[in-house]
N, C-alpha and C positions, 0 to 999 in steps of 0.2 A: 250122803249125809252122815255116813258112818266113818268118815276119814280115809276111805280107800282112794287110791289114785287110779289113773288110767292104766290098763295092762300095757306091758311093753309092746306086745304084738296084738294089733287090732285087726279083725276082719271087717273091712269097710262095709257100711250099710247106709241106707237112705237117711236114717235118723242119727247115725254115729253112736258114739259111746259118751255118756254124760256122767259127771260126778257133781255133787252139790255140797256146799258148805256155807256156813254163816260167817259174815264179816259184820260184827255188831248187829244192827237191825236189818241188814241186807242179805237176802238169799242169793248166792252166786251159783250159777250153773255153768260149768266148763265142759264143752263138748268138742270132740274130735273123732277121727276115724270114719268120716263120711265117704260114701261112694260118689262117683261122678254121675250117677243115674238119677239125679233130681235137679230141679232149678231152685236157686236161692230166692229168686223173685220172678215176677210175671214176664220179665223181658228176657229171661234165659241167661242171666249173668253167669259167665263161666267160672268154674272153680276146679280144683283138683282134689285128690284125696288128702292133700295137705291142709285143707280148710280147717280152721280152728275158730270156734266162737266162745265168747264169754258173755253170758246174760246176767243182769242184775235186777232184782225185784226188791223195791224198797217201799214199804207202806208209808205214805205221806200223811193220810188221815183216814177216817173210817171208810170213805168211799173211793179213795184214790191210791193206786200203786204206780210208782215211778218205774218205768221199764227202760232199761238201757241194754243195747247189745253191741258188742265189738266183734267184728268179723275180720280175721286175718286171712286174707286170700293170697296165698303164697304161689310162687312159680311164675304166673303170668306177669305180675308186676311185683318184684321183690319188695317185701316189707309194706305192702299195701294194707292199710287198715281202714275199715269202713265202720262208722258209728251211727247208731240210730237211738234217739231218745224220744219217749212218748209217755203220756199219762194214760193208764188203764182205769176206766171208770165203769161202773155197772150201768146197764140200760134199765131205766125204771120200768117195772112190769115184767121183768125177766127174773129167772132164778139166779 
């Protein structure tokens, strides 16, 4: 959030390395440097250390955040991009 970019040399980890920045009213979280020691989803979708994700969080109204994630899964299928869009809303009665 302070304008830094990813380091040139990353030590891969399960959560990767993330940087955040604002594009108008949208928080963008750019992550890379993932290790191969975790699953992207419950089916065990394969990926490599080249995985790169870009998440976007946009507040639509008081109770709703639009969530979008773009996953660039390189090497297995060159230039494969996978997108997910969802609305995040609070559950009533929870914090």
